[in-house]
Phi, psi and omega in degrees: 000127180281170180296320179296317176297320178295320181292322178293316180292327177294317178296317179293325178295322178295320176297321178299319178299317180294325182290321181280335178279139178281152179301138180297330177299317178291318181297319186260013184297111183294337180284344180273358181276136177203149178287136177291144183282339180204174178296323178298317179296320182293318181292324178294316180298316181300311181301310181294321179289324177295323177293315186288319188247028184302318179296317178298317181293323176297316179296323179294315181292321176298322177295318178295322176295317179300315180295327178290348181254015183309319184266015183230083187298320181295319178293329178293321179298314177299316179299320178295324175295319176293326175298323176299320175298316177302316185298312186279328183270336183242303187287327190260003181275141171257326181265157177298147179280128179249129177233117183051040177084353179261143176271125179269124175293151182301322181293320177296320178295320177298318178297312181297313179294325178296314178297319179295321177295312179299317180294316179299318182283327178292327177288346175268001174090020179241034185304315181296317177300317179294318178299316178295318178297320178293319179297316177297316178298320178294322178292316181295314179297317180296317179295315178299313184294326181281329182268342182282125180292153181249004183301321181284351181266355185302323178300329179280337186262359182284163181295129182292341178272004179079203183275359185300323182281344183271346185294311180219131180291342182268347180081186182277350186277343181277147179274007185270000000 
């Protein structure tokens, strides 16, 4: 691969990251925050927001881990190498990732990359820093996901076929 081809593919990968990530303005919109009315409402919000903002949440947690490593330069280098793996395997892909003929779901890939990140940083002797950063990240993500309203997301969650499938569970082919 020539340098020009690499630069073009790197630029396309960067565009893909921007496309999969939701706008930070939408993600951080203070008017969308509201207290959940019940535990069921909170779990529904968390589920919908994790699906909608998974790329944003991953970037946020990676940033918190990076900030936790400020005083550990070798670990930062290892983290940056792992971040390159995140970039090319998760953030910059448009097509599903295939491994040995199997398609890896995004959530499975996030779990695998998260474990690889934790293992790589734990082996560099910053396990406590990584654990604290992950704990802070989990609290921040959970709070944001539970408090962020999902009313403005309903347009994204609706049936792509419109209301046609909702009219009759039997469809137009039944004589009933």
